C-alpha positions, 0 to 999 in steps of 0.5 A: 911599722912592720909589727903593727902590720903583722897585727893588722894582717892577722886580725883583718880576716875576722873583722872583714868576714863578720863585719866590724860591729860583730867582730868582737862578739863573734870572736869571743863566743863562736865555738871553734870546732873542726866543722866550723873551721871548714865552714869559716874558710869556705865563707872567706874563700871569695875574698881570701886573696884580698885578706891574705895578700895585698899590700900588707903581704908585700910589705911584710915580705911574704910575696918576696919569700913566695918568689924566692922559695917557691918560685926558685925551688918548686920543680917536677911533680909538686904537691901543695898542702893546705893550698887554699885559694892558690896564692902561690900560683904565680910561682908554680908555672914551671912545674911538670905537674901540680897537685893541691890539697885542702880541707875547704872546697870553697878555697880550692874552687878559687884555686881552680880559677888560677890553676885550671890544669892542677889536680885537686883533692879535698883531704886532710894534710895529716892523712894524705891520699898519696903513696910514699916517695911520690912527689919531687917537691912538697910545699906548704905556706901558712898551713902548719899554724892552722892544723891540730898537729904540725908534727903529723903533717910534717911526717906526712909531707916527708912520707910522700916526698922522694928520698935518696937517690933522687931526693926531693925538696920540702918548702915551708913558709909559716908563722914562727915564734919570735925570739923576743921574749916579751913579744913571744909571751904576748903571742902565747897569751893571745894564741891560748884564747878563743879570740886569738884563734879566730882573729888569726884565722885559727892560725897560731902565731906562737908556732915554734917552727925552729923547735919543731924542726929541731926535734925532727932532725932525723927526717929533715936537713935544713938547706936554707932558712930566712926570717921575715915579717919582722921576725913573725914568719920563717921560710925553710928549704928542707931535704928529706933524709 
């Protein structure tokens, strides 16, 4: 049941945005340029909470993980990378300051409704406009699977979070390659197609967070980690080195 919901959760935004009759044609023929990607998310912005939240997100454990990881750990001066429409807003009430970054102006406009006192930047997560060692907490939820180079974004998150002696925290909730070989192979094939990229909101379901973080263990220590959503998603609490 949960695996069926994962497929529904990942493909619904494309069908909803284009209309059911146009869904397949658009997914197969649209060129997924960076400019188109930004426009796509701008177009989704007003309905994104309905698409990326709701019942499916609750059943898959996404809301519970937001509460556990973001709600229990985001403190002090907080930066959210790829903040979108501010779906983490209920769990960011206890912070001293909040800064949200996203490439989509439309998505940030929706976030401002939820979090009017936050600071907003239309910026690239791979080139954050902040000094080193600046934030107490840096978080991202379902952003790494969308960006061109998750390694670059993780290095930027590491750069701007505080290090020792007042070490900060990095919170990640994202897609993660399932351990089941058959399911992983199917995801690899789907992610490699234009259809798969657009249907998943350009979010790669085959993102291998375990491997990525293992290769960057000179920058991060894993304090806590959980699989959720039938093994398709993973949450991390990291300490920067």
